[in-house]
N, C-alpha and C positions, 0 to 999 in steps of 0.2 A: 782244255779237256779233250780226252781222247773220245773220239767215234767208236762206238762197239757195231763191229760189221759181221754177221754170221755168214760164213760161205761154206753152205753143204756140198757135199763131195762124194761121188760114187765112184772115183779115180778114173772116168772117161775123159778122154781128150776134151769133151765140151764142157766138162766141169772146169778143168783145167784153165782153158779159154776164159771163163766168165772170173775164174780167181785173178787172172791176169789182167782184164780189164777193170775189174774193183780195183787193183793196185793202181793202175794208170788213173781212172777217175779221180781216186782221193790220194793222188800222189804228192801233193803238198799239204794235206790233213793230217795231224798227228791220229792214229788208229790203233785199236786193238781188234785184231781180226781173228777169228775162232772157227778153224779148219774143222768141219764136223761130218763124222761119218756114222750112218746109222747101218747096223748089221744085225742079220738074222741068218737062220738057217736056211728057210725057203722066201718063197716070195709073199705067202701066206703068214702072217704074223701070228695068226691065233694057232696054227699048227705048230709054229715055232716055240711059241711061248709053252705049248703043249709036251714039247718034245725036248726042249732046250733048257737046262738048268745050268747054273754055274758049277763047272767042274766036270759036267759030262764032255765026250770027246765031240760034239756037234759043236756046242757054245763054244769051247776054248778054240777050238779051230776058226770059226767065224771070227771069233775077236782077236785072234792073233794075225788074221788074214787084213781085218779092219786097221789095226794098230800098226802094222809093217807099211801098210799103203799111206797113213797118216805120216809115218816118220820120213816114208820117202818123199813125201811132197814138202814136206820140211826141208828135207837135204837140198831140194832142187830150189826152194826160195832161198835158202841160203847161198846156194852158187849162183843164184842170179843177180847180176851186178847192177840191175836197176830197182833192187830193194831198198826201199828208202830206211834212214836209221829211225825215223819218227813212226817205223810201221812196226809193230810188236804183232805175234803169233801165239797162239794157243791151239792144241789140237785135243780133240774129245771124241770120244768113240763112245757109242751107247748101243745097248741092245734095245731096239725101238724098230717102230715104222719112220721113215723120214719126217712125214709129216707130223706124228705125234712128237717126234723128238725135237723139231724145229720148235715146236708150239711150246715145248718144257724148257728151252733154251731161249727163247724170246724172253720169257717171264724171269726165269733164273737169273739170265745175265744181263737183263736190261738192254736188249738189243734193239738198236734205233733202225736199223735198215737188212734184209735178206739180198745176197747176190747169188743167182744161181744160173746154172745153165739151161738149157731147154730139152738137152737129149740125154737119156742116160745111157747107160754102157751096152745095154741088151736091146735099146728102141731100134723097130725099123726105122730105115733109113727114108722111108716116105711119111713118118710122123713128123708132125710140124713141131709139136709140145709133148712132152714125155708127162703121162699121167702125174707124176710126183710134181711135175712144175704147175701143172694145172690147178691139183689140188692145193698146192701151197698159196697160190696166187688166189684160189676163192677160201680157203678155210683159215688162214694164217691172217688174224684180222687186225692185229695189236699192232703192226708196223708195215710198212712200205715193201715189197717185192720188186726187185730187179732182174728179169729175166734177159739172159744174154743169149741169143741164137750162136751157132756154129759161126755163120758169116759176119758177124758183126766186125767191125775194125777196132783195132786197139789205139783210137782215137777221142780226145777229149772233145765232147759234143758240143758245137758250136748253135745247133738250132734244135728244138725241142718243140715236136708237136702235141698240142694240147686240144683235142677235140671235146665240143661242150654242145649242148642245147640249150644252155640257160634255164632249164626247167626246175632246177634244184638249188636253192640257197648254197652258196659256198661256205667253207668256215675255215679260218685261218691255218688250225690244226692239220685240217687235212691238206692242203697246200704248202705247209712247211717244206716238207723235203723236195718238192720240185723246185720252189723258190732257194732252196739252200745248194740244189745241185746247179741251177742258173747262175747264182752268184759266184761259185769257187770256180766254175767253168768258163763265166763271160758267156754264157750262151743266151741266145734271143729265145724266148718262147712266142711260138706261133698259136695263137687261139683260134681254133679253127671252127668255125658253125657252118652248119648245110642249109643252104634259105629253104624254109618252110613259109614264106611270107612275113608279113608285119609281125614283130616280137610282140608279146602281152607288156602289160603293165609289171608283172612279175618277173617277166624275162627280162626287160630293162632293167628291173631294179637289181638283179643279180648280175647282170652284166656289167652295170655299175660298182657294184660290189668287187667284183671280181679284178676291176681296174684299179680299184683302191688297194687290194691286196698285192697285184703286181708291180706296184710302184716304185718299188726299190730294185727292179730289174730290167731289163730291154725285153719287151714284148709288142705284139702286132695282132690286132683282130683281122680275121681271114673271113670273108664270106664266099663261100662255094656253092656254085648252081646247083639246083635240086637233083638228086641221084641217089643211090642207094649208099647208105651210110659207110660201111666198110671199104664200098669202091670208092668212094670220095676220099677217105682217108688215105688209102693205099695210093690213089693217083697224087695226092698231096705231097706224101713224103718222097715217093720216087722221083716226082717231077724237080724237087728240090733238093733231092739228095740230103734228108733231113737226117739227123744223128740218133735220135731218141724219139718215143712215142709215149706218153702218158696219158692216163685213166685214172679217175674217180671211180672205184668198185663201189658202186650203189648195191646193196645186197638186195637179193632178187628180183636185180633190174639189169643190171651190168652183165653180170655172168649167164643170166638165164637169158637173155634175149640177145646178147653178142657174142659174148666170148667164146662159149659153148658151140656157138653155130657159125655164123658167118665171119667172125674176125678171125678166128684162128685158121679156115678154109681161106679166106681172100687175102687178109693182111699178113698174116702168118705163112703163106707159104712162101718157100724160098726167101724168109725173113734176114734182112740183115743189119737191123737195127733193133738196139735193146728196147723193153717195154716196160716202165715203170710203171706198177700198180700202187696207187693209193688207195686209202680206205676209208669209208664213209664213218666217221665217228661215232655217229648216232646208232650206229647197229652194233 
């Protein structure tokens, strides 16, 4: 059974980098890749909706640019000698905002993972994550999102860092794709906890549950001295030259308190490892 992977692109160098990372990551897996580009006349979708109707010059020009860009990417993939026969590709051009288009395709195509770059073609060089990437990580909650920074290496991950405070019970369906990636790449999952004193009974129970779920892959529990959480995670990743960072996005918790504030600024600054955002299925 083929995996169904969505590869959003705005034809930037970073999105092409993310596509190649996806091909490397799932190099031994049969995959159906969907190259997706959302087009509109302006950055304001509502303004585009008011001024762009099929058949109008604005609409047809934007559509042609989108379809031509996707065709050129397909040509590049065909010419890429590393492209595997077990990988199939389909291009999709859609008049919509990137986030809403991605939401639509996740449902329509039964997508199991989104892999995308962090910066768009118009993003400031000082930006860590483009607004589209952050919005997708936060708002597309039906499947995991793997965000690939510009400087991420095209190498199979050997170590995946998974920070947790053990305060919320884990569910197997939340961890499925983290475990899946660890299996196909033979990576070790480093479960990182910042020392806040003795674990409560609930935390110990959740830790035992996590240990049970991770039983089919290699993993270690790591305890770090008490410090600012994003700083601790960044230090751990950099000191060990880890290859991927994974989080479970607890709605109203993770993105509200960590990602939008400290995580993007501290971990994301000059980021070199992909971030896998898993989702809390209870939300």
